[in-house]
C-alpha positions in Angstrom: 50.1 10.3 21.1 48.2 9.5 18.0 44.8 7.5 18.1 44.6 3.7 17.2 41.8 2.7 15.4 42.5 -1.1 15.7 40.2 -3.5 17.9 40.7 -3.3 21.4 43.1 -5.8 22.8 42.9 -7.5 26.3 45.8 -5.5 27.3 43.8 -2.3 26.4 40.9 -3.6 28.2 42.9 -4.5 31.6 44.0 -0.7 31.3 40.5 0.5 30.9 39.3 -1.4 33.9 42.3 -0.1 36.0 41.7 3.6 35.1 37.9 3.5 35.5 38.0 1.8 38.7 40.5 4.6 39.6 37.8 7.2 39.0 39.4 8.4 35.7 36.8 9.8 33.4 36.1 8.4 30.0 37.8 11.5 28.5 41.2 10.9 30.6 40.9 7.0 29.5 40.5 7.8 26.0 43.5 10.3 26.0 45.8 7.6 28.0 45.0 5.1 25.4 45.1 7.0 22.3 41.5 6.1 21.4 38.1 8.0 20.7 36.3 8.8 24.1 33.3 7.2 21.9 35.1 3.9 21.7 35.7 4.0 25.5 31.9 5.1 26.4 30.9 2.3 23.9 33.0 -0.3 25.6 31.8 0.4 28.9 28.2 0.5 28.1 28.0 -2.8 25.8 30.3 -5.0 28.3 28.9 -3.4 31.9 25.2 -4.6 31.4 23.9 -6.8 33.9 22.5 -10.3 33.0 20.9 -13.3 34.5 24.0 -14.5 35.2 26.1 -11.6 35.7 25.5 -8.5 38.2 27.0 -6.0 36.1 30.0 -3.9 36.1 32.9 -3.9 33.7 35.5 -6.8 33.9 38.3 -7.1 31.0 38.4 -10.6 30.6 34.5 -11.2 30.5 34.7 -8.2 27.8 37.1 -9.7 25.8 35.5 -12.9 25.5 32.1 -11.0 24.5 34.0 -9.4 22.0 35.2 -12.3 20.5 32.0 -14.0 20.4 30.5 -10.7 18.7 33.3 -11.1 16.0 32.6 -14.9 15.5 28.9 -14.0 15.1 29.5 -11.3 12.5 31.7 -13.9 10.7 28.6 -15.9 10.1 27.4 -13.3 7.5 28.8 -13.6 4.2 28.0 -9.6 3.5 29.9 -8.7 7.1 33.1 -10.3 5.5 32.9 -8.9 1.8 32.6 -5.2 2.0 32.5 -4.7 -1.9 29.6 -7.2 -2.2 27.9 -5.5 1.2 27.9 -2.3 -0.7 26.4 -3.7 -4.0 23.6 -5.4 -1.9 23.0 -1.9 -0.2 23.1 0.2 -3.3 20.9 -2.5 -4.7 18.2 -2.4 -1.9 18.0 1.2 -2.1 17.3 1.0 -5.8 14.0 -1.2 -4.6 15.2 -4.7 -5.5 14.2 -7.4 -3.1 16.8 -9.8 -1.8 15.4 -12.4 -4.2 15.9 -10.3 -7.1 19.6 -9.4 -5.7 20.7 -12.7 -5.4 19.0 -14.1 -8.5 20.5 -11.1 -10.9 23.9 -11.9 -9.2 23.7 -15.8 -10.2 22.2 -14.9 -13.8 25.5 -12.6 -14.5 28.3 -14.6 -13.0 26.9 -18.3 -13.8 26.9 -19.2 -10.2 25.4 -18.5 -6.6 27.3 -15.8 -5.1 24.8 -15.1 -2.1 21.6 -16.6 -1.3 18.5 -14.5 -0.6 18.5 -16.0 2.8 21.9 -14.9 3.7 20.8 -11.2 2.7 17.8 -11.5 4.9 19.8 -12.7 7.8 22.1 -10.0 7.6 19.4 -7.2 7.1 17.7 -8.2 10.1 21.0 -8.9 12.1 21.7 -5.1 11.3 18.5 -4.1 12.0 18.9 -5.7 15.6 21.9 -3.6 16.1 20.1 -0.4 15.4 21.2 0.1 11.5 17.6 -0.6 10.4 18.6 -2.0 7.4 14.9 -3.4 6.8 14.4 0.3 5.9 16.1 -0.6 2.6 13.7 -3.5 1.8 11.0 -2.9 -1.1 8.0 -2.5 1.5 10.5 -1.5 4.4 7.8 -2.8 6.9 8.5 -4.3 10.4 4.9 -5.1 10.8 2.1 -5.4 8.2 -1.0 -3.3 9.2 -4.6 -4.9 9.2 -6.9 -4.0 6.6 -10.3 -2.0 7.1 -13.1 -3.9 5.8 -16.1 -1.7 4.6 -18.9 -2.1 2.2 -18.8 -3.1 -1.3 -20.2 -1.6 -4.5 -19.8 -4.4 -6.4 -23.8 -5.2 -6.7 -24.2 -1.8 -8.3 -21.8 -2.6 -11.3 -23.7 -3.7 -14.2 -22.6 -6.7 -16.3 -20.5 -7.7 -13.2 -18.6 -11.0 -13.8 -16.9 -12.8 -10.9 -13.3 -13.3 -11.3 -14.0 -16.9 -10.8 -15.4 -17.0 -14.2 -12.0 -15.7 -15.8 -10.5 -18.4 -18.2 -8.2 -21.0 -16.5 -5.5 -19.7 -18.5 -5.3 -16.5 -17.1 -4.7 -18.3 -13.5 -1.8 -19.8 -14.4 0.1 -17.1 -16.1 1.0 -19.1 -19.0 -1.0 -17.2 -21.8 -0.3 -13.3 -22.6 -2.9 -10.7 -22.7 -4.5 -11.2 -19.2 -4.2 -7.9 -17.3 -5.2 -6.4 -14.0 -6.1 -2.6 -13.2 -6.5 -0.6 -9.9 -5.9 2.8 -9.1 -3.0 4.0 -6.8 -4.2 6.5 -4.6 -2.5 9.4 -2.6 -3.5 11.4 0.4 -4.2 14.7 -1.5 -7.7 14.7 -2.7 -8.4 13.7 -6.3 -4.7 12.3 -6.8 -4.5 8.8 -8.7 -2.5 6.7 -11.0 -4.0 4.1 -13.2 -2.1 1.1 -13.0 -2.6 -1.5 -15.7 -0.5 -4.8 -15.2 0.3 -7.7 -17.7 -0.3 -11.3 -15.8 2.6 -13.1 -17.8 5.0 -10.7 -18.1 4.7 -8.5 -15.0 4.9 -5.5 -17.3 3.0 -2.5 -15.8 1.6 0.5 -17.7 1.1 3.7 -15.5 -1.3 6.7 -16.4 -2.2 9.8 -14.6 -6.0 10.5 -15.4 -7.7 13.8 -14.8 -10.1 12.3 -12.6 -11.5 8.7 -11.6 -14.8 8.7 -13.2 -16.3 5.8 -14.5 -16.3 6.8 -18.6 -13.0 8.6 -18.6 -11.5 5.7 -16.6 -12.7 3.2 -19.5 -11.7 5.4 -22.2 -8.1 5.7 -20.8 -7.8 2.0 -20.5 -9.0 1.4 -24.1 -6.4 3.9 -25.2 -3.9 2.3 -23.6 -4.6 -1.2 -24.4 -5.7 -0.4 -28.0 -2.2 0.1 -28.8 -1.7 -3.6 -28.5 -2.3 -6.7 -30.9 -5.7 -8.4 -29.9 -3.7 -11.7 -28.8 -2.1 -9.3 -26.3 -5.3 -7.8 -24.5 -7.6 -11.2 -23.6 -9.4 -10.1 -20.3 -9.0 -7.6 -17.8 -9.9 -7.8 -13.8 -10.8 -5.0 -11.4 -11.9 -4.5 -8.2 -15.3 -3.3 -7.3 -14.5 0.5 -7.2 -17.2 2.8 -8.9 -14.3 3.9 -11.2 -14.6 0.5 -13.1 -18.7 0.7 -13.6 -18.2 1.3 -17.4 -16.1 -1.5 -18.1 -18.5 -3.0 -20.2 -17.5 -0.3 -22.9 -14.3 -2.1 -23.6 -16.3 -5.2 -24.6 -16.8 -3.2 -27.8 -14.0 -1.2 -28.1 -11.5 -3.9 -27.4 -13.0 -6.9 -27.7 -12.0 -8.0 -24.0 -13.8 -9.9 -21.3 -13.8 -7.9 -18.0 -14.1 -9.5 -14.4 -14.1 -8.5 -10.6 -12.6 -9.8 -7.6 -14.8 -10.6 -4.7 -15.6 -7.9 -2.1 -12.4 -7.3 -0.1 -10.3 -9.8 -1.8 -7.5 -7.6 -3.4 -5.2 -10.7 -3.4 -7.3 -12.0 -6.3 -5.5 -9.5 -8.5 -2.2 -9.7 -6.7 -0.2 -8.9 -9.6 -1.4 -4.9 -10.1 -1.3 -5.0 -6.1 2.4 -5.8 -6.0 3.3 -3.2 -8.7 1.4 -0.6 -6.9 3.4 -1.9 -3.4 6.7 -1.5 -5.3 5.7 2.0 -6.8 4.9 3.3 -3.3 8.4 3.0 -2.5 9.4 5.6 -5.0 5.9 7.7 -4.6 4.6 7.3 -1.0 1.1 8.1 -0.4 1.7 11.6 1.1 3.7 12.5 -2.5 1.9 15.2 -4.2 1.5 14.4 -8.1 1.2 18.1 -8.8 4.9 18.5 -8.2 6.1 15.2 -10.5 6.8 15.9 -13.8 5.6 13.4 -16.6 9.1 12.7 -17.3 9.9 12.0 -13.7 6.8 9.5 -13.4 7.8 8.0 -16.8 11.4 7.2 -14.8 9.5 5.8 -11.8 7.8 3.6 -14.2 10.8 2.7 -16.3 12.7 1.8 -12.7 9.5 -0.6 -11.9 9.6 -2.3 -15.2 13.4 -2.8 -15.5 13.9 -4.4 -12.2 14.7 -8.3 -12.5 12.0 -10.4 -11.2 12.5 -14.0 -9.7 9.3 -15.3 -11.4 10.9 -14.2 -14.9 14.3 -16.2 -14.2 15.4 -12.8 -13.1 14.6 -11.1 -16.5 12.8 -7.9 -16.3 9.4 -7.3 -17.1 10.5 -5.0 -20.1 12.6 -7.4 -21.2 9.8 -10.1 -21.0 7.2 -7.8 -22.5 9.5 -6.8 -25.5 10.2 -10.6 -26.3 6.1 -11.4 -26.0 5.3 -8.5 -28.3 8.1 -9.9 -31.0 6.6 -13.5 -30.7 2.8 -12.1 -31.2 4.0 -9.9 -34.4 5.7 -13.0 -36.2 2.6 -15.0 -35.6 0.2 -12.3 -37.1 
């Protein structure tokens, strides 16, 4: 008798109950019904659990009602009903896109809402509850956010340090170009790190691997990277209080930019670069050995970061926004 891969009917469940009560093994029941033994095992396990109102044991009518309720529950999810859309969302999540980015990009491409980001989140956490762990496909793939350890700050030792509260108001609203944030993305191997520069208006990021994190070479690297841009696209730059940025004042003369520093233990004050580093972490976890990452591979990771659509940019990519900004500035000069 060939195996049938359709859903179990009430008649099938009555037969399972009869054979199981008669002492037949799961393999014997599966053979009699032409089903896989895993189907019988799953059926008996999931529909025999005791609850507050049920003492336990398999009962065919109750098992049928539970199966129909699960079917109705799954139909609440658009992604459960549309396999092609579900596969598209799964592939996009695997590429590092967030549910908002996926939903927004679909709406931009089709001219209408295809699926909302809330629907995607509901499906992800529904599947996670079913032990499929879809949350691991989210950009941060974290179930619980860890607490940050608070230590000392070297901010008081940095010469010519200005608080980020003195930064021009136009930088806070992200309405004007040329305001940058910088930070190091560190790895578990000693001495390995990436310098990340983030433009606040377009969310465009530049990533460079310096030889070390000493202050003078770091300042020269920043000057070399931003020096390629017009003055209108490099007005301010904000740092945390790490010693690697202690030579920030060199940038005043080289680039003509103003430099500012976050308050101690306040990384959210430069949330743009923190977000970019968080996105890169999906591609380059902390345990990554940068010596095994080629320059070409690193460029591909950065391109992927800059070519991911963003909700705050009306689902355009940072690369598109930055390219448009450069064109506008070029016309104005």
